[in-house]
C-alpha positions as CSV (number, residue, x, y, z in Angstrom):
1,M,89.6,106.1,11.4
2,L,87.2,106.5,14.4
3,K,83.5,107.1,13.8
4,Q,81.1,108.9,16.1
5,G,77.7,107.4,16.7
6,L,75.0,106.5,19.3
7,S,74.4,103.0,20.6
8,V,72.1,101.4,23.2
9,K,73.5,98.9,25.7
10,I,71.4,96.9,28.2
11,G,73.0,96.0,31.5
12,Q,72.6,95.9,35.2
13,S,74.4,98.0,37.8
14,L,74.0,98.8,41.4
15,S,73.2,102.4,42.2
16,M,74.7,103.4,45.6
17,T,72.0,105.7,46.9
18,P,72.7,107.7,50.1
19,Q,70.2,105.4,51.9
20,L,72.1,102.3,50.8
21,Q,75.4,103.8,51.8
22,Q,74.0,104.6,55.2
23,A,72.7,101.1,55.7
24,I,76.1,99.6,54.8
25,R,77.9,102.0,57.1
26,L,75.6,101.2,60.0
27,L,76.3,97.5,59.5
28,Q,80.0,97.8,60.1
29,L,79.7,100.0,63.2
30,S,80.3,98.6,66.7
31,S,77.6,98.9,69.3
32,I,79.3,101.9,70.9
33,E,79.8,103.6,67.5
34,L,76.2,102.9,66.7
35,Q,75.0,104.7,69.8
36,Q,77.1,107.7,68.8
37,E,75.6,107.6,65.3
38,I,72.1,107.4,66.7
39,Q,72.7,110.4,69.0
40,E,74.1,112.5,66.1
41,N,71.0,111.7,64.0
42,I,68.6,112.6,66.8
43,D,70.5,115.9,67.3
44,T,70.3,116.8,63.7
45,N,66.8,115.5,62.8
46,P,63.9,116.8,64.9
47,L,61.6,114.2,63.4
48,L,63.6,111.4,65.0
49,E,63.4,110.5,68.7
50,R,63.9,107.7,71.1
51,V,60.7,105.9,72.3
52,E,62.1,106.1,75.8
53,D,62.4,109.9,75.6
54,A,58.9,110.3,74.3
55,L,57.6,108.2,77.2
56,N,59.6,110.3,79.7
57,D,58.1,113.5,78.3
58,R,54.6,112.1,78.9
59,N,55.6,111.1,82.4
60,E,56.8,114.6,83.1
61,H,53.5,115.9,81.9
62,D,51.7,113.5,84.2
63,T,53.9,114.6,87.1
64,E,52.9,118.2,86.5
65,T,49.3,117.1,86.8
66,I,49.9,115.2,90.0
67,S,51.8,118.1,91.5
68,S,48.6,120.1,91.3
69,L,47.0,118.0,94.1
70,S,45.7,119.9,97.1
71,Q,48.0,120.8,99.9
72,E,46.1,118.4,102.2
73,E,46.8,115.4,99.9
74,S,50.4,116.3,99.3
75,S,51.2,116.8,103.0
76,V,50.8,113.1,103.6
77,I,54.4,112.6,102.4
78,P,56.8,114.9,104.3
79,E,59.6,116.7,102.5
80,E,62.3,115.0,104.6
81,L,62.1,111.5,106.1
82,N,63.0,111.4,109.7
83,I,65.6,108.6,110.1
84,D,67.5,107.7,113.3
85,A,71.0,107.7,111.8
86,D,72.8,110.2,109.8
87,W,74.4,109.0,106.5
88,D,77.9,109.7,107.8
89,E,77.2,107.5,110.9
90,I,76.7,104.4,108.7
91,Y,79.1,105.2,105.8
92,D,82.4,107.0,106.2
93,P,83.6,107.8,102.6
94,A,87.4,107.5,102.2
95,W,87.4,110.5,100.0
96,K,86.0,112.9,102.7
97,S,88.4,115.6,103.8
98,S,89.9,115.0,107.2
99,N,92.3,117.9,107.6
100,T,89.6,120.6,107.8
101,G,86.4,121.1,109.6
102,N,84.5,121.3,106.3
103,T,83.1,117.8,105.6
104,D,80.9,119.0,102.7
105,T,82.1,117.1,99.6
106,S,80.1,117.8,96.5
107,A,79.3,115.1,94.0
108,S,81.5,116.7,91.4
109,D,84.5,116.3,93.8
110,L,83.7,112.6,94.1
111,I,83.5,112.2,90.3
112,D,86.8,114.0,89.9
113,I,88.4,111.5,92.4
114,V,86.9,108.4,90.9
115,H,87.7,109.4,87.3
116,S,91.1,111.0,88.0
117,A,94.0,110.0,85.8
118,P,96.2,107.2,87.2
119,I,99.6,108.3,88.6
120,T,102.3,107.8,86.1
121,L,105.9,106.7,86.8
122,R,107.1,110.3,86.1
123,D,104.5,111.8,88.4
124,H,105.6,109.4,91.2
125,L,109.3,110.2,90.8
126,Q,108.6,113.9,90.6
127,E,106.6,113.8,93.8
128,Q,109.5,112.2,95.6
129,I,111.9,114.8,94.2
130,D,109.7,117.7,95.2
131,L,109.5,116.4,98.8
132,S,113.3,115.7,99.0
133,Q,115.9,118.0,100.6
134,L,117.8,118.4,97.3
135,S,118.9,121.9,96.4
136,M,117.1,123.8,93.5
137,I,119.9,123.0,91.1
138,D,119.9,119.3,92.1
139,K,116.2,119.1,91.7
140,E,116.5,120.6,88.2
141,I,119.1,117.9,87.3
142,A,116.8,115.2,88.8
143,L,113.8,116.4,86.8
144,T,115.8,116.4,83.6
145,I,117.0,112.9,84.3
146,I,113.5,111.5,84.9
147,S,112.4,113.0,81.6
148,Y,114.7,110.5,79.9
149,I,113.3,107.5,81.8
150,D,111.0,105.3,79.7
151,S,107.8,103.5,80.9
152,R,109.8,100.4,81.8
153,G,112.1,102.4,84.1
154,F,115.2,102.5,82.0
155,L,117.3,105.6,81.3
156,T,117.2,106.2,77.5
157,E,120.0,108.8,77.4
158,S,123.6,108.8,78.5
159,T,124.7,110.9,81.5
160,E,127.2,112.6,79.1
161,Q,124.3,113.8,76.9
162,I,122.2,114.9,79.9
163,F,125.2,116.8,81.3
164,S,125.9,118.6,78.0
165,S,122.2,119.7,77.9
166,L,122.5,121.2,81.4
167,E,126.1,122.4,81.5
168,E,125.6,126.0,80.2
169,K,122.3,126.5,81.9
170,L,123.2,125.4,85.5
171,L,127.1,125.6,85.4
172,I,127.5,122.1,86.9
173,E,130.1,119.3,86.6
174,K,129.4,115.9,85.2
175,D,130.0,114.3,88.6
176,E,126.8,116.0,89.9
177,V,124.7,114.4,87.2
178,D,126.1,111.0,88.1
179,A,125.5,111.6,91.8
180,I,121.8,112.6,91.2
181,L,121.3,109.6,88.9
182,K,122.5,107.3,91.8
183,Y,120.0,109.2,94.1
184,I,117.2,108.6,91.6
185,Q,118.1,104.9,91.3
186,H,117.3,104.5,95.0
187,L,113.9,106.1,94.8
188,D,110.8,104.0,94.7
189,P,110.6,101.7,92.8
190,I,114.1,100.5,93.3
191,G,116.1,100.1,90.2
192,I,114.6,103.0,88.3
193,G,116.9,104.9,86.0
194,A,119.1,101.8,85.3
195,R,121.0,101.9,82.0
196,S,120.8,98.1,81.5
197,L,118.9,95.0,82.6
198,S,122.0,93.9,84.6
199,E,122.1,97.3,86.5
200,A,118.4,97.2,87.3
201,L,118.6,93.8,88.8
202,L,121.8,94.5,90.7
203,L,120.3,97.6,92.3
204,Q,117.3,95.6,93.5
205,L,119.6,92.8,94.7
206,K,121.7,95.1,96.8
207,H,118.6,96.9,98.3
208,Y,116.5,93.8,99.1
209,H,118.9,90.9,99.5
210,S,122.3,92.2,100.7
211,N,122.2,89.8,103.7
212,D,121.1,86.7,101.7
213,P,123.6,83.8,101.9
214,L,123.5,83.7,98.1
215,F,124.0,87.4,97.6
216,Y,127.6,87.2,96.2
217,A,126.7,84.3,93.9
218,A,123.7,86.3,92.6
219,H,125.8,89.4,92.2
220,D,128.5,87.6,90.3
221,L,125.9,86.0,88.0
222,L,124.0,89.2,87.2
223,K,127.2,91.2,86.7
224,K,129.3,88.8,84.6
225,H,127.1,85.9,83.4
226,L,123.7,87.3,82.7
227,D,123.9,85.8,79.2
228,L,124.0,82.3,80.7
229,I,120.5,83.0,82.2
230,E,119.2,84.1,78.8
231,K,120.6,81.0,77.2
232,R,119.2,78.8,80.1
233,D,122.6,77.2,80.3
234,Y,122.1,75.9,83.8
235,K,125.0,73.5,83.8
236,S,127.5,76.3,83.0
237,I,126.0,78.5,85.7
238,K,126.5,75.8,88.3
239,R,130.0,75.2,87.1
240,V,131.1,78.8,87.0
241,L,129.6,79.7,90.4
242,K,130.7,76.4,91.9
243,I,127.3,75.7,93.5
244,D,125.3,72.5,93.8
245,T,121.8,71.8,92.4
246,N,120.0,72.8,95.6
247,Q,121.9,76.1,95.8
248,F,121.2,76.7,92.1
249,K,117.4,76.3,92.6
250,N,117.4,78.8,95.5
251,L,119.6,81.2,93.5
252,M,117.1,81.1,90.6
253,I,114.2,81.8,93.0
254,L,116.2,84.8,94.3
255,I,116.8,86.1,90.8
256,Q,113.2,85.6,89.7
257,S,112.0,87.7,92.7
258,L,113.6,90.7,91.0
259,N,111.7,92.9,88.5
260,P,113.5,93.2,85.2
261,W,111.3,96.3,84.3
262,P,110.9,98.3,87.6
263,G,108.8,101.0,85.8
264,D,106.0,98.5,84.9
265,V,104.5,99.0,88.4
266,Y,103.2,102.3,87.2
267,A,102.4,101.4,83.7
268,N,99.0,102.6,82.7
269,S,96.7,99.8,81.3
270,N,93.3,101.1,80.2
271,T,90.8,98.3,80.4
272,D,88.6,98.0,77.4
273,Y,85.2,96.8,78.2
274,I,83.3,94.8,75.6
275,T,79.5,95.0,75.2
276,P,78.2,91.9,73.5
277,D,75.8,92.3,70.6
278,V,74.2,88.9,71.1
279,Y,73.7,86.4,73.9
280,V,73.9,82.6,73.4
281,R,72.1,80.5,75.9
282,K,71.2,76.8,76.1
283,I,67.5,76.3,76.9
284,K,66.0,72.8,76.9
285,G,68.9,71.4,75.0
286,Q,68.8,74.0,72.2
287,W,71.2,76.9,71.6
288,L,69.2,80.1,71.4
289,V,70.6,83.4,70.2
290,S,69.1,86.8,71.2
291,L,70.1,90.4,70.7
292,N,71.5,92.3,73.7
293,Q,68.5,94.4,74.7
294,E,70.8,96.9,76.4
295,T,72.4,97.9,73.0
296,L,69.1,98.3,71.2
297,T,67.6,101.7,70.9
298,E,64.0,101.9,69.9
299,L,63.4,104.9,67.6
300,Q,60.2,106.5,66.2
301,I,59.0,109.5,64.3
302,N,58.1,112.4,66.5
303,H,54.3,112.6,66.3
304,Y,54.1,116.3,67.1
305,Y,56.2,117.4,64.2
306,S,54.8,114.7,61.8
307,N,51.3,116.0,62.5
308,M,52.4,119.5,61.5
309,L,52.9,118.3,58.0
310,S,49.1,118.4,57.3
311,T,48.8,121.9,58.8
312,V,51.9,123.7,57.4
313,S,51.2,125.7,54.3
314,D,54.6,127.2,53.6
315,K,56.4,125.1,50.9
316,T,59.9,125.5,52.4
317,E,58.7,124.3,55.8
318,K,56.7,121.4,54.3
319,D,59.7,120.2,52.3
320,Y,61.9,120.4,55.4
321,L,59.4,118.2,57.3
322,K,59.0,115.8,54.4
323,N,62.8,115.3,54.0
324,N,63.4,114.8,57.7
325,I,60.5,112.3,57.9
326,Q,61.9,110.4,55.0
327,Q,65.5,110.4,56.5
328,A,64.2,109.3,59.9
329,R,62.2,106.4,58.3
330,W,65.3,105.3,56.4
331,F,67.5,105.5,59.4
332,I,65.0,103.4,61.5
333,K,64.8,100.9,58.7
334,S,68.6,100.7,58.4
335,I,68.9,100.1,62.2
336,D,66.3,97.3,62.0
337,N,68.1,95.8,59.0
338,R,71.4,95.9,60.9
339,N,69.9,94.1,63.9
340,N,68.2,91.4,61.8
341,T,71.4,90.7,59.8
342,I,73.5,90.4,63.0
343,L,71.0,88.0,64.5
344,K,70.8,86.0,61.3
345,V,74.6,85.7,61.1
346,A,75.0,84.9,64.8
347,N,72.4,82.1,64.5
348,A,74.3,80.6,61.5
349,I,77.6,80.7,63.4
350,V,76.1,79.0,66.5
351,E,74.5,76.3,64.3
352,K,77.9,75.7,62.6
353,Q,79.9,75.8,65.8
354,S,77.6,74.1,68.3
355,A,80.4,71.6,69.0
356,F,82.7,74.4,70.1
357,L,80.0,75.7,72.5
358,K,79.8,72.2,74.0
359,Y,83.4,70.9,74.0
360,G,85.7,74.0,73.5
361,D,88.4,75.0,71.1
362,E,89.4,71.5,70.1
363,A,85.9,71.0,68.5
364,M,86.0,74.2,66.4
365,K,85.0,73.4,62.8
366,P,86.7,75.1,59.9
367,M,84.7,77.9,58.4
368,I,85.4,80.8,56.2
369,L,83.3,83.9,55.2
370,R,82.3,82.4,51.9
371,D,80.7,79.4,53.6
372,L,78.3,81.7,55.6
373,A,77.7,84.0,52.6
374,E,76.5,81.1,50.5
375,Q,74.4,79.7,53.3
376,L,72.7,83.0,54.0
377,E,72.7,84.2,50.4
378,L,74.5,87.3,51.3
379,H,77.6,89.0,49.8
380,E,80.9,88.0,51.4
381,S,81.6,91.7,52.1
382,T,78.4,91.9,54.1
383,I,79.4,88.9,56.3
384,S,82.8,90.6,56.8
385,R,81.1,93.8,58.0
386,V,78.8,92.0,60.3
387,T,81.5,90.0,61.9
388,T,83.8,92.9,62.6
389,Q,83.7,94.4,66.1
390,K,80.6,92.4,66.9
391,Y,80.7,90.2,70.0
392,M,78.9,87.1,71.1
393,H,78.4,86.3,74.8
394,T,78.5,82.5,75.3
395,P,78.7,80.2,78.3
396,R,82.4,79.8,77.4
397,G,83.1,83.6,77.3
398,V,82.8,86.6,75.0
399,Y,84.1,86.2,71.5
400,E,84.3,88.4,68.5
401,F,82.3,86.9,65.6
402,K,85.5,86.6,63.6
403,Y,86.9,84.2,66.2
404,F,84.7,81.4,64.8
405,F,86.3,81.7,61.3
406,S,89.5,79.8,60.6
407,S,91.1,78.0,57.7
408,H,91.1,74.2,57.4
409,I,93.8,71.6,57.2
410,S,93.2,68.1,55.8
411,T,93.3,65.1,58.1
412,S,94.4,61.6,57.3
413,T,90.8,60.4,57.5
414,G,89.8,62.7,54.6
415,G,88.1,65.3,56.7
416,A,89.2,68.8,57.7
417,C,90.4,70.3,61.0
418,S,90.3,74.1,61.8
419,A,93.4,76.1,62.7
420,T,91.8,77.0,66.0
421,A,91.3,73.3,66.9
422,I,94.9,72.6,66.0
423,Q,96.2,75.4,68.2
424,A,94.0,74.1,71.1
425,T,95.5,70.6,70.6
426,I,99.0,72.0,70.5
427,K,98.4,73.9,73.7
428,K,96.9,70.8,75.4
429,L,100.0,68.8,74.5
430,I,102.3,71.4,75.8
431,T,100.3,71.8,79.0
432,S,100.6,68.1,79.8
433,E,104.3,67.7,78.8
434,D,107.2,66.8,81.1
435,P,108.6,70.3,82.3
436,K,112.1,68.8,82.4
437,K,111.7,67.4,78.8
438,P,109.5,69.9,76.9
439,L,108.1,68.9,73.5
440,S,110.0,70.3,70.5
441,D,108.1,71.5,67.4
442,N,109.2,68.3,65.6
443,K,107.8,66.1,68.4
444,L,104.6,68.0,68.4
445,T,104.3,67.5,64.6
446,I,104.7,63.7,65.1
447,L,102.1,63.7,67.9
448,L,99.6,65.6,65.8
449,K,100.1,63.2,62.9
450,K,99.3,60.3,65.2
451,Q,95.9,62.1,65.8
452,G,95.4,62.3,62.0
453,I,96.4,66.0,61.7
454,N,98.9,66.4,58.9
455,V,100.8,69.7,59.5
456,A,104.4,70.7,58.8
457,R,106.8,71.6,61.6
458,R,107.0,75.2,60.5
459,T,103.2,75.4,60.8
460,V,103.3,74.0,64.3
461,A,106.0,76.7,65.1
462,K,103.8,79.4,63.6
463,Y,100.7,78.3,65.7
464,R,102.8,78.0,68.9
465,E,104.2,81.5,68.4
466,A,100.8,82.9,67.7
467,M,99.7,81.7,71.1
468,N,102.8,83.3,72.7
469,I,104.2,80.0,73.8
470,P,108.0,79.9,74.1
471,S,110.1,77.3,72.3
472,S,110.9,74.0,74.0
473,H,114.3,75.3,75.0
474,E,112.8,78.3,76.8
475,R,110.1,76.2,78.4
476,K,112.6,73.9,80.1
477,V,112.3,74.3,83.8
478,L,115.2,74.6,86.2
479,V,117.0,71.3,86.9
């Protein structure tokens, strides 16, 4: 039978206050996300401001004072400087209109041009169709076809399916769809709208190399024996086509000049720019770590509003000011804590991986999050937050903090080697291999064991694939 009663229990627990939650959240933000967070807090808290903004306000006030100078003093500097050359005489912008007499291009027009979206494959094809002499019905068919062309340039739907979707609407025959597809396949880039890799390559071969002495051999190879190229069965290719080694080499050069994905020319690749959080420099033989000053935002309490606290008598207004001052102070403290923690972790990484900074990947030491957590007396989750989306600029390049962490593998000497160092060693061995006799994963395993690194063949294969290095069979050059 259960009995009800009261009891006292002593224990420790962590209370996640809003301030602590904020500090943890700021710690895991990237530098770009942090700037957005800072701006949001400034917008919502009138007691929080950038030091830079406060100085600008003072400068504006000083400017107003200077502008009250007498007309005699201000007339020393004329409103317009008399120069000998007009701007257009020394710089002819490419974006200036040339078809009209109006040469006045506003700054907003320039911004629109610079930041305009890149032309996609579909845009490029549609522009050619719009400028063509096709009838309205044929243009409708063509636009429908290009809507089924993927980013690589291949047709993703059969002509039968495209015809059935247009049959009732346009009252056309299937032959018309086939004819328009052939028309599209000869637009720029050549090979667009192909239904297979073989067709894409053949279209380019006929357009660019119809007069080449090896045209018929290449045509036969692409149409009937494309699988032999995929298998790299070079002996069978020479036997089937009845060509010698020299002709085979020239044939492969011809095939390799063709683009297997013609649409890739117009593939959009947005470049992601990384802003490093810390810089690592070697000064007088010592590695020094410093925060990136460009990512630091100096914040302060707005003095005007904070001084109002002593003069405001209304309780509601006073509480409002008190709460915002307290929030601003916590936010500033959380930012400082974030910066100090990042710098502390970066210093620990550099101290541990100084050999990498000097010699490269092969000298990377094994290190896990727990190692750094114990050294800095921080929680492992804190180290994880600090090392995510934080970047270090070193003389060897820009690396995410997490790059310096890797598991370890025992060596024959009793020590340990990092996975990163093993990958670098594998890459070095493959780079120096004989192209005609590339190293197999088994051979790489043997060579690594000779260096004291005990790894299984499947581990070598996993590391090789992680570096996007093909197998020995695929790396074999033409012979």
